[in-house]
C-alpha positions as CSV (number, residue, x, y, z in Angstrom):
1,X,0.0,0.0,0.0
2,X,3.1,2.3,0.0
3,X,2.1,3.7,-3.4
4,X,-1.3,4.8,-2.3
5,X,-1.8,8.6,-2.7
6,X,-1.1,10.4,0.5
7,X,0.2,7.2,2.2
8,X,2.9,9.4,3.9
9,X,0.1,11.0,5.9
10,X,-1.0,7.7,7.4
11,X,0.1,7.8,11.0
12,X,-1.8,4.8,12.3
13,X,-2.9,1.7,10.3
14,X,-4.9,-1.0,12.0
15,X,-6.4,-4.1,10.2
16,X,-10.1,-4.7,10.5
17,X,-10.9,-8.4,10.7
18,X,-14.7,-8.6,10.4
19,X,-17.3,-8.7,7.6
20,X,-17.9,-11.1,4.8
21,X,-16.3,-9.3,1.8
22,X,-12.9,-10.4,0.4
23,X,-11.6,-6.9,0.7
24,X,-8.7,-6.1,3.1
25,X,-9.9,-3.4,5.4
26,X,-7.9,-1.0,7.5
27,X,-8.6,1.8,10.0
28,X,-6.5,4.8,9.3
29,X,-5.5,7.9,11.3
30,X,-3.6,10.6,9.5
31,X,-1.1,13.1,10.9
32,X,-3.9,15.7,10.8
33,X,-6.1,13.4,13.0
34,X,-8.5,12.5,10.2
35,X,-10.1,9.0,10.5
36,X,-10.3,6.9,7.4
37,X,-11.4,3.5,6.1
38,X,-9.1,1.9,3.6
39,X,-10.4,-1.0,1.4
40,X,-8.1,-3.0,-0.8
41,X,-9.2,-5.6,-3.4
42,X,-7.5,-7.6,-6.2
43,X,-6.9,-5.6,-9.4
44,X,-9.3,-8.1,-11.2
45,X,-12.1,-6.2,-9.4
46,X,-11.1,-2.8,-10.7
47,X,-14.2,-2.2,-12.8
48,X,-16.5,-3.4,-10.1
49,X,-14.8,-1.3,-7.5
50,X,-14.7,1.8,-9.7
51,X,-18.4,1.5,-10.3
52,X,-18.9,1.1,-6.5
53,X,-16.9,4.2,-5.8
54,X,-18.6,6.3,-8.3
55,X,-22.0,5.2,-7.1
56,X,-21.0,6.0,-3.5
57,X,-20.0,9.6,-4.6
58,X,-23.5,9.9,-6.2
59,X,-25.2,8.7,-3.0
60,X,-23.2,11.1,-0.9
61,X,-24.4,13.9,-3.1
62,X,-28.0,12.7,-2.4
63,X,-27.4,13.2,1.3
64,X,-27.2,9.6,2.3
65,X,-25.4,9.4,5.7
66,X,-22.5,7.0,4.9
67,X,-18.8,6.5,4.6
68,X,-18.0,9.5,2.4
69,X,-15.7,8.5,-0.6
70,X,-12.4,10.3,-0.7
71,X,-10.0,8.6,-3.1
72,X,-9.8,5.6,-5.5
73,X,-6.9,4.1,-7.5
74,X,-4.4,1.3,-8.0
75,X,-1.7,0.3,-5.5
76,X,0.8,-2.5,-4.9
77,X,2.4,-1.9,-8.3
78,X,-1.0,-2.1,-10.0
79,X,-1.8,-5.5,-8.4
80,X,-4.5,-4.1,-6.2
81,X,-7.2,-1.5,-6.2
82,X,-7.9,0.7,-3.2
83,X,-10.8,2.9,-2.0
84,X,-10.3,5.5,0.7
85,X,-13.4,6.6,2.7
86,X,-14.2,8.8,5.7
87,X,-14.5,6.7,8.8
88,X,-18.0,6.5,10.4
89,X,-17.4,7.0,14.1
90,X,-19.6,4.9,16.4
91,X,-20.5,1.3,17.0
92,X,-22.3,-1.4,15.0
93,X,-26.1,-0.9,15.2
94,X,-26.6,-4.6,16.2
95,X,-24.5,-3.9,19.3
96,X,-26.0,-0.5,20.2
97,X,-29.7,-1.1,19.5
98,X,-30.4,-3.6,22.4
99,X,-29.0,-0.9,24.8
100,X,-31.6,1.6,23.7
101,X,-35.2,2.1,24.6
102,X,-37.9,0.7,22.4
103,X,-38.8,4.2,21.2
104,X,-35.2,5.0,20.4
105,X,-34.9,1.8,18.4
106,X,-38.1,2.5,16.5
107,X,-37.1,6.1,15.7
108,X,-33.8,4.9,14.3
109,X,-35.7,2.3,12.3
110,X,-37.8,5.1,10.8
111,X,-34.6,6.9,9.8
112,X,-33.1,3.7,8.2
113,X,-36.3,3.3,6.2
114,X,-36.1,6.8,4.9
115,X,-32.4,6.5,4.1
116,X,-33.2,3.3,2.1
117,X,-36.0,5.1,0.2
118,X,-33.4,7.7,-0.8
119,X,-30.9,5.0,-1.9
120,X,-33.7,3.3,-4.0
121,X,-34.6,6.6,-5.6
122,X,-31.8,6.1,-8.2
123,X,-33.4,4.4,-11.2
124,X,-32.1,1.2,-12.8
125,X,-30.6,1.5,-16.4
126,X,-33.2,1.4,-19.1
127,X,-31.5,-1.7,-20.6
128,X,-32.1,-3.7,-17.4
129,X,-33.6,-7.1,-17.9
130,X,-37.3,-7.4,-17.0
131,X,-37.5,-8.3,-13.3
132,X,-39.8,-11.2,-13.4
133,X,-37.6,-13.0,-16.0
134,X,-34.4,-12.1,-14.1
135,X,-35.5,-13.1,-10.6
136,X,-37.4,-16.2,-11.6
137,X,-34.2,-17.5,-13.2
138,X,-32.4,-16.7,-9.9
139,X,-35.1,-18.5,-8.0
140,X,-34.8,-21.6,-10.2
141,X,-31.0,-21.6,-9.5
142,X,-31.4,-21.1,-5.7
143,X,-34.0,-23.9,-5.5
144,X,-31.8,-26.2,-7.5
145,X,-28.7,-25.5,-5.5
146,X,-30.6,-25.9,-2.2
147,X,-32.0,-29.3,-3.3
148,X,-28.5,-30.4,-4.2
149,X,-26.5,-29.2,-1.3
150,X,-27.3,-32.1,1.0
151,X,-28.5,-30.0,4.0
152,X,-32.2,-29.6,4.6
153,X,-34.3,-27.1,6.6
154,X,-37.2,-28.5,8.8
155,X,-40.3,-27.3,7.0
156,X,-38.6,-26.5,3.7
157,X,-41.6,-27.8,1.9
158,X,-43.6,-24.9,3.2
159,X,-41.0,-22.4,2.1
160,X,-40.6,-23.9,-1.4
161,X,-44.4,-24.1,-1.8
162,X,-44.7,-20.4,-0.9
163,X,-42.1,-19.4,-3.4
164,X,-43.7,-21.4,-6.2
165,X,-47.2,-20.0,-5.4
166,X,-46.0,-16.4,-5.5
167,X,-43.6,-16.2,-8.5
168,X,-46.3,-14.3,-10.5
169,X,-45.8,-11.3,-8.1
170,X,-42.4,-10.6,-9.7
171,X,-43.9,-9.7,-13.1
172,X,-43.8,-6.0,-13.9
173,X,-42.1,-5.0,-10.7
174,X,-40.1,-1.7,-11.0
175,X,-36.3,-1.7,-10.5
176,X,-33.9,0.7,-8.9
177,X,-30.4,1.0,-7.4
178,X,-29.9,-1.3,-4.4
179,X,-27.5,-1.2,-1.5
180,X,-27.6,-5.0,-1.7
181,X,-27.0,-5.9,2.0
182,X,-29.2,-3.5,4.0
183,X,-29.4,-4.6,7.7
184,X,-28.2,-3.6,11.1
185,X,-24.8,-5.3,10.5
186,X,-24.0,-2.7,8.0
187,X,-25.1,0.3,10.0
188,X,-23.2,2.5,12.5
189,X,-24.7,4.4,15.4
190,X,-22.7,7.4,16.5
191,X,-22.2,8.5,20.1
192,X,-24.8,11.2,19.4
193,X,-27.3,8.5,18.2
194,X,-27.0,9.3,14.5
195,X,-27.3,6.5,11.9
196,X,-24.8,5.9,9.0
197,X,-24.8,3.2,6.3
198,X,-21.6,1.3,5.4
199,X,-20.4,-1.6,3.2
200,X,-21.7,-0.8,-0.3
201,X,-19.7,-3.7,-1.9
202,X,-22.9,-5.6,-2.9
203,X,-24.6,-2.8,-4.9
204,X,-26.9,-4.0,-7.6
205,X,-30.2,-3.1,-9.4
206,X,-33.5,-4.7,-8.8
207,X,-36.9,-4.6,-7.2
208,X,-36.7,-2.0,-4.4
209,X,-38.7,-4.3,-2.1
210,X,-36.1,-7.0,-2.5
211,X,-33.8,-4.8,-0.4
212,X,-35.8,-6.0,2.6
213,X,-34.7,-9.6,2.2
214,X,-32.0,-9.0,4.8
215,X,-34.4,-7.5,7.4
216,X,-34.4,-10.8,9.1
217,X,-31.1,-9.8,10.8
218,X,-32.5,-6.5,11.9
219,X,-35.7,-8.1,13.2
220,X,-33.8,-10.6,15.3
221,X,-31.9,-7.8,17.0
222,X,-34.8,-5.4,17.3
223,X,-38.4,-5.8,16.2
224,X,-39.0,-2.1,17.0
225,X,-36.1,-1.1,14.6
226,X,-37.4,-3.5,11.9
227,X,-41.0,-2.2,12.2
228,X,-39.7,1.4,12.1
229,X,-37.7,0.6,9.0
230,X,-40.8,-0.5,7.2
231,X,-43.0,2.4,8.4
232,X,-40.3,4.9,7.6
233,X,-39.8,3.5,4.1
234,X,-43.6,3.6,3.3
235,X,-44.4,6.6,5.5
236,X,-46.9,4.4,7.4
237,X,-48.0,0.8,7.3
238,X,-46.8,-1.0,4.2
239,X,-49.4,-2.3,1.7
240,X,-50.6,-5.9,1.9
241,X,-48.8,-6.7,-1.5
242,X,-45.5,-5.6,0.1
243,X,-45.8,-8.2,2.9
244,X,-46.6,-10.9,0.4
245,X,-43.5,-10.1,-1.6
246,X,-41.4,-9.7,1.5
247,X,-42.3,-13.2,2.6
248,X,-41.3,-14.4,-1.0
249,X,-37.9,-12.6,-1.0
250,X,-37.1,-13.8,2.5
251,X,-38.1,-17.4,1.6
252,X,-35.9,-17.3,-1.5
253,X,-33.0,-15.9,0.5
254,X,-33.5,-18.5,3.3
255,X,-33.0,-21.3,0.7
256,X,-29.8,-19.8,-0.7
257,X,-28.4,-19.0,2.8
258,X,-28.0,-22.8,3.5
259,X,-25.7,-23.7,0.7
260,X,-24.0,-20.2,0.9
261,X,-23.0,-21.1,4.6
262,X,-21.5,-24.5,3.8
263,X,-18.0,-23.2,2.9
264,X,-17.8,-21.2,6.1
265,X,-18.3,-24.2,8.4
266,X,-20.8,-26.0,10.5
267,X,-21.4,-23.1,12.9
268,X,-22.5,-20.8,10.1
269,X,-24.8,-23.5,8.7
270,X,-26.4,-23.8,12.2
271,X,-26.9,-20.0,12.3
272,X,-28.7,-20.2,8.9
273,X,-30.8,-23.2,9.9
274,X,-31.9,-21.4,13.1
275,X,-32.8,-18.4,11.1
276,X,-34.9,-20.5,8.8
277,X,-36.8,-21.7,11.9
278,X,-37.4,-18.1,12.9
279,X,-38.7,-17.3,9.4
280,X,-41.2,-20.2,9.6
281,X,-42.3,-19.0,13.0
282,X,-42.6,-15.3,12.0
283,X,-44.7,-16.2,9.0
284,X,-46.8,-18.9,10.8
285,X,-45.5,-21.7,8.6
286,X,-45.8,-19.4,5.6
287,X,-49.5,-19.0,6.2
288,X,-49.4,-15.3,7.1
289,X,-47.2,-12.9,5.1
290,X,-47.2,-10.3,7.9
291,X,-44.3,-11.3,10.2
292,X,-45.0,-11.6,13.9
293,X,-42.2,-9.1,14.7
294,X,-44.1,-6.4,12.8
295,X,-45.6,-4.2,15.6
296,X,-48.8,-3.0,14.0
297,X,-50.1,-1.0,17.0
298,X,-46.8,0.8,17.8
299,X,-47.7,4.5,17.8
300,X,-45.1,7.4,18.1
301,X,-45.8,11.1,18.9
302,X,-43.4,14.0,19.2
303,X,-43.2,16.9,21.6
304,X,-40.3,19.4,21.4
305,X,-38.8,17.0,18.8
306,X,-38.7,14.2,21.4
307,X,-40.4,10.9,20.4
308,X,-42.5,8.9,22.8
309,X,-44.8,5.9,22.3
310,X,-48.5,5.5,23.1
311,X,-51.2,3.1,22.2
312,X,-53.2,5.9,20.4
313,X,-53.0,9.7,19.9
314,X,-53.2,11.9,23.0
315,X,-52.4,15.6,23.3
316,X,-49.7,15.9,25.9
317,X,-48.8,19.6,25.1
318,X,-50.2,20.8,28.5
319,X,-47.0,19.5,30.1
320,X,-45.2,22.4,28.5
321,X,-46.8,24.8,31.0
322,X,-44.4,23.5,33.6
323,X,-41.4,24.3,31.3
324,X,-39.5,23.0,28.3
325,X,-39.5,19.2,28.0
326,X,-36.1,17.7,27.6
327,X,-36.6,14.1,28.5
328,X,-39.5,11.6,28.2
329,X,-39.7,8.1,29.9
330,X,-42.4,6.0,28.2
331,X,-41.3,2.5,29.1
332,X,-43.3,2.2,32.4
333,X,-46.0,-0.5,32.8
334,X,-47.7,1.5,35.6
335,X,-49.9,3.6,33.3
336,X,-47.7,6.6,33.9
337,X,-45.6,8.6,31.4
338,X,-42.8,10.7,32.8
339,X,-41.2,13.9,31.7
340,X,-38.0,15.9,32.5
341,X,-39.0,19.6,32.3
342,X,-36.8,22.7,32.6
343,X,-38.1,26.1,33.7
344,X,-35.4,28.7,34.1
345,X,-32.8,27.3,36.5
346,X,-35.2,24.8,37.9
347,X,-35.7,21.2,36.6
348,X,-38.6,18.9,37.5
349,X,-39.6,15.3,37.1
350,X,-43.3,15.0,36.2
351,X,-45.2,11.7,36.5
352,X,-48.5,11.9,34.5
353,X,-51.4,9.4,34.4
354,X,-54.3,9.6,31.9
355,X,-52.5,9.0,28.6
356,X,-52.9,5.6,26.8
357,X,-49.4,4.4,27.6
358,X,-48.1,1.5,25.5
359,X,-47.1,-1.0,28.2
360,X,-50.1,-0.5,30.5
361,X,-52.9,-3.1,30.2
362,X,-55.5,-1.2,32.4
363,X,-57.7,1.7,31.9
364,X,-56.4,5.4,32.1
365,X,-58.9,6.1,34.9
366,X,-57.4,3.3,37.0
367,X,-53.9,4.7,36.4
368,X,-55.1,8.1,37.5
369,X,-56.6,6.7,40.7
370,X,-53.4,4.8,41.4
371,X,-51.2,7.8,40.9
372,X,-53.4,9.9,43.2
373,X,-53.0,7.3,46.0
374,X,-49.2,7.7,45.9
375,X,-49.2,11.4,47.0
376,X,-49.4,10.6,50.8
377,X,-46.7,7.9,50.4
378,X,-44.1,10.4,49.2
379,X,-45.3,13.0,51.8
380,X,-45.1,10.5,54.7
381,X,-41.8,8.9,53.6
382,X,-39.8,12.1,52.8
383,X,-36.1,11.3,53.2
384,X,-32.8,12.7,52.0
385,X,-32.4,9.7,49.6
386,X,-36.0,9.8,48.3
387,X,-36.9,11.8,45.2
388,X,-38.3,15.1,46.6
389,X,-42.1,15.5,46.2
390,X,-43.2,19.1,45.3
391,X,-46.9,19.0,44.4
392,X,-49.7,17.1,42.6
393,X,-52.7,18.3,40.6
394,X,-55.3,17.4,38.1
395,X,-54.4,18.5,34.6
396,X,-54.9,17.5,30.9
397,X,-57.7,15.0,31.6
398,X,-55.4,13.3,34.0
399,X,-53.3,13.7,37.1
400,X,-49.7,14.9,37.5
401,X,-47.2,14.5,40.4
402,X,-44.3,16.9,40.3
403,X,-40.9,16.1,41.8
404,X,-37.5,17.7,42.0
405,X,-35.4,16.6,39.0
406,X,-32.2,14.5,39.7
407,X,-29.5,13.7,37.2
408,X,-29.1,10.2,38.6
409,X,-28.2,7.2,36.5
410,X,-30.8,4.4,36.9
411,X,-29.9,0.8,37.5
412,X,-33.1,-0.5,35.9
413,X,-33.0,-3.0,33.0
414,X,-35.5,-0.9,31.0
415,X,-32.8,1.7,30.5
416,X,-29.8,-0.4,29.2
417,X,-27.4,2.4,28.6
418,X,-28.1,3.9,32.0
419,X,-27.8,0.5,33.6
420,X,-24.5,-0.1,31.9
421,X,-23.0,3.1,33.3
422,X,-24.5,2.4,36.8
423,X,-22.9,-1.1,36.9
424,X,-19.4,0.4,36.1
425,X,-19.2,1.9,39.5
426,X,-16.7,0.4,41.9
427,X,-17.7,-1.9,44.8
428,X,-16.9,0.9,47.3
429,X,-19.5,3.1,45.7
430,X,-22.0,0.2,45.4
431,X,-21.6,-0.3,49.2
432,X,-22.5,3.3,49.8
433,X,-25.5,2.9,47.5
434,X,-26.6,-0.2,49.4
435,X,-26.2,1.4,52.8
436,X,-28.4,4.3,51.6
437,X,-31.0,1.9,50.4
438,X,-30.9,0.0,53.6
439,X,-31.2,3.2,55.7
440,X,-34.2,4.4,53.7
441,X,-36.0,1.1,54.3
442,X,-35.3,1.2,58.0
443,X,-36.8,4.7,57.9
444,X,-40.0,3.5,56.2
445,X,-40.5,0.7,58.8
446,X,-40.3,3.4,61.5
447,X,-43.0,5.3,59.6
448,X,-45.2,2.2,59.7
449,X,-44.8,1.4,56.0
450,X,-43.7,-1.8,54.1
451,X,-41.9,-1.8,50.8
452,X,-43.7,-3.3,47.8
453,X,-42.4,-3.4,44.2
454,X,-39.0,-2.1,45.0
455,X,-36.5,-3.2,42.3
456,X,-33.5,-2.0,40.4
457,X,-35.6,0.5,38.4
458,X,-36.2,2.3,41.8
459,X,-32.4,2.9,42.3
460,X,-30.6,5.9,40.9
461,X,-27.1,7.3,41.5
462,X,-25.9,10.9,40.8
463,X,-22.2,10.6,39.9
464,X,-21.7,14.3,40.2
465,X,-23.2,14.8,43.7
466,X,-22.3,11.2,44.8
467,X,-25.8,10.7,46.0
468,X,-28.2,7.8,45.9
469,X,-31.8,8.6,44.9
470,X,-34.7,6.2,45.4
471,X,-37.8,6.7,43.2
472,X,-40.9,4.8,42.1
473,X,-42.2,3.7,45.5
474,X,-45.8,4.1,44.4
475,X,-46.9,0.8,45.9
476,X,-45.4,1.1,49.3
477,X,-48.2,0.5,51.9
478,X,-49.0,1.0,55.5
479,X,-48.7,-2.1,57.8
480,X,-50.2,-4.5,58.6
481,X,-50.4,-5.7,55.0
482,X,-51.8,-9.0,53.7
483,X,-51.2,-10.5,50.3
484,X,-54.6,-10.5,48.6
485,X,-53.4,-11.2,45.1
486,X,-51.2,-14.3,45.1
487,X,-48.5,-13.2,42.7
488,X,-48.0,-9.6,43.8
489,X,-46.6,-6.6,41.8
490,X,-42.8,-6.5,41.2
491,X,-39.8,-8.1,39.7
492,X,-39.4,-11.7,40.7
493,X,-35.7,-11.0,41.1
494,X,-36.5,-9.1,44.3
495,X,-39.6,-10.9,45.5
496,X,-39.8,-13.2,48.6
497,X,-41.9,-16.4,48.6
498,X,-44.6,-14.7,50.6
499,X,-45.2,-12.2,47.7
500,X,-46.4,-15.2,45.7
501,X,-48.6,-16.7,48.4
502,X,-52.2,-15.6,48.8
503,X,-53.3,-14.6,52.3
504,X,-49.9,-14.3,54.1
505,X,-48.5,-11.3,55.8
506,X,-46.1,-8.9,54.0
507,X,-44.0,-7.4,56.7
508,X,-40.6,-6.3,57.8
509,X,-39.2,-9.8,57.5
510,X,-40.4,-9.7,53.8
511,X,-38.3,-6.5,53.5
512,X,-35.3,-8.3,55.0
513,X,-35.6,-10.7,52.0
514,X,-35.8,-7.6,49.7
515,X,-32.5,-6.2,51.1
516,X,-30.8,-9.5,50.6
517,X,-32.0,-9.7,47.0
518,X,-30.9,-6.1,46.5
519,X,-27.4,-7.0,47.8
520,X,-27.2,-9.8,45.3
521,X,-28.3,-7.4,42.5
522,X,-25.5,-5.1,43.4
523,X,-22.8,-7.5,44.4
524,X,-23.8,-10.8,42.8
525,X,-25.6,-12.1,39.8
526,X,-29.2,-11.4,41.0
527,X,-31.0,-14.8,41.1
528,X,-27.8,-16.7,40.7
529,X,-26.8,-16.4,44.3
530,X,-23.7,-18.7,44.2
531,X,-20.6,-17.5,46.0
532,X,-18.7,-17.7,42.7
533,X,-20.7,-14.7,41.5
534,X,-20.3,-12.7,44.7
535,X,-18.1,-9.6,44.5
536,X,-17.5,-9.1,48.2
537,X,-16.1,-11.1,51.2
538,X,-17.5,-14.4,52.5
539,X,-18.9,-12.9,55.7
540,X,-21.0,-10.4,53.8
541,X,-22.1,-13.2,51.5
542,X,-23.4,-15.2,54.5
543,X,-25.4,-12.2,55.7
544,X,-27.0,-11.7,52.3
545,X,-27.7,-15.4,51.8
546,X,-29.4,-15.6,55.2
547,X,-31.7,-12.7,54.2
548,X,-33.0,-14.5,51.1
549,X,-33.8,-17.8,52.8
550,X,-37.2,-19.1,51.7
551,X,-37.9,-19.9,55.3
552,X,-38.9,-16.7,57.0
553,X,-37.9,-17.9,60.4
554,X,-34.2,-18.4,59.2
555,X,-33.8,-14.8,58.0
556,X,-32.8,-11.9,60.1
557,X,-36.0,-10.9,61.9
558,X,-35.7,-7.1,61.4
559,X,-33.9,-4.7,59.1
560,X,-32.0,-3.4,62.2
561,X,-30.8,-7.0,62.8
562,X,-29.8,-7.2,59.1
563,X,-28.0,-3.9,59.4
564,X,-26.1,-5.0,62.5
565,X,-24.9,-8.2,60.9
566,X,-24.0,-6.4,57.6
567,X,-22.0,-3.7,59.3
568,X,-20.2,-6.3,61.5
569,X,-19.3,-8.3,58.4
570,X,-17.9,-5.2,56.7
571,X,-15.3,-5.0,59.4
572,X,-14.0,-8.5,59.0
C-alpha cells in the first residue's frame, strides 16, 4: 500500500478483521487526526470497485449518511485496487440497539427506512432485464442449489411451496439501485445517536422491495427497529402486497443461505438453519405474510422534537406549561408517562397518568386513581435519599405529580445504557448505595410502611453529587399488609416467597428478603446467588444469603438486625 496517494500522511494503520467481503480493510488515522477507512481488493475487481466508488459519490451527493468516498486508485504496483473513505465514528447498530429504549430503536428504524428510500430513488438502467424474468431465473437456480446441497431445513416444503405459489408477483415490478445488503450489521450508530450506512460492496439493481430480504437480521436484533424501517420507508404501514412479496424474498433468501453457509463451516450452517426456523415462526408456517415481529399498533408522537410511544393519539402539550420538556420516559407499565422539564434554573420530574401508555394493560382512569394514591406515600416517607415531592394536581384530563429533578443514572433494566453506566461503579460506591437503600427502608419501617415493588428500576445514583436517589415507591403501603393477590406486583428477582402466596403477611421480614435480594443485584448475579458470582467477602455473602432464605424464620427478623450483621461483616 506504499504507493497509495497520501500514504505518507497515514500515522496509524490498523487491520479490520470482520465482515464477509474479500476486501482487506484498515482503520487509518492521519497526521492531521483524520479518521479513514481503507479498502483494498485484487486488481481483477477494478471495474466493479470503480463503479462502486462512483455510485457512493453519487449517494453522498444525495445526502445519504454514509462512509464518504475520498479517493480511488491502484496500488501494490498495480496488483490491487484501493478505496479510501471517511470513517464512520460509532458502534455497530446490532450492538447498540439492544441498549436503547424501544422508542429510540423504533425512531432509528424510521430513519433507516427513509435512508433506504433515498438510496432506492436512483433508477435502474433502461436496458435492465425485466425483473420477473431475471429473478425467476435466480429463484430456479437457488432452489436447484438448495435441493442439491445435502442439508435440509425442517419445514422446507412450506418455504418452497410459498415461493412457487407467488412467483407471479415478480412480473412487472419496478427496478432501482440497491444497497444489496441492508441490515443492522451494515449500519453504524454514532455516540450522538445518528445512523450511518456502510459496506456498499454488494450494490446492484432490482426490485426496491427485494432490499428487505436482509431485514431478518434486523428483526432478530430489534423488532422495533425493523418495524420502524418498514414504516419509515412507506411513510406508514406497508401495503398488503409488500408483505406478500417480503415473505417471498425472505423465503428465497432462506433457501440460498443454507448452501452459501457451507464453505464457512458447521457453525455458520447452524446459524442459517436457526434463522430458517425463525422465518417459519414469523410467517406462521408461511400462512401469514405479515411477520409476527411487525408491531402494527406501535404509535409514536413527538413533543419538542422528542419521540414517545403510546397506544393511540393523546395531546400531551399541556405539560409544557411546567417548562420546556427535555426528556421523556415512556417504558413504564404502571400507566404513567414521565417527563423531565426545565423552567429557568429549575428542573422537574413529572409523572402523569391519563394517557394511553403503550405498556399499560389497564384503563387510564385506573392509572389516575393509582397515581393519586401515591401522594401521601411520598409525603409520609420524605427522606434525603427519596426523590423530593413538590406538588400534585389534576391537569390535561389526567393527574400529574411533580418532583424535583435529579441527574441520577438508573440501575433498571428498562434503560440499558443507563444501567451499563451504573454497573461500572466500583464496589466501594456500590456499598455506599446499598447502605443508603438499607437506611431508607429502616426509615419506612419506622414510619409504619412496608416496601412493595422495589426493584433496580427504583435505584438511581448521581455521579456528580455522589448521592443515591430512590424513586418509584408508588406501591409502598402501611402495615399491617396481607397478600390478597397471590403473585404480587414487582420483579421476581427481588420478591420473597410470601409475595407469591395468597393470604400471608407482607411485613418487615419480607423486606429483609428484599434487602438480601438487592445485595445480590448489586454484588452478585441477581437470582444466581452462588458465592462464585459474589463480589465481596465471604462474611457479607453469608449475611445476604441468610436474608434471602425461603424460610422466613431463618432470615434476620428485622432490618436493624440485618444492618447490624451487615456492618459487623464489613469490618471483617
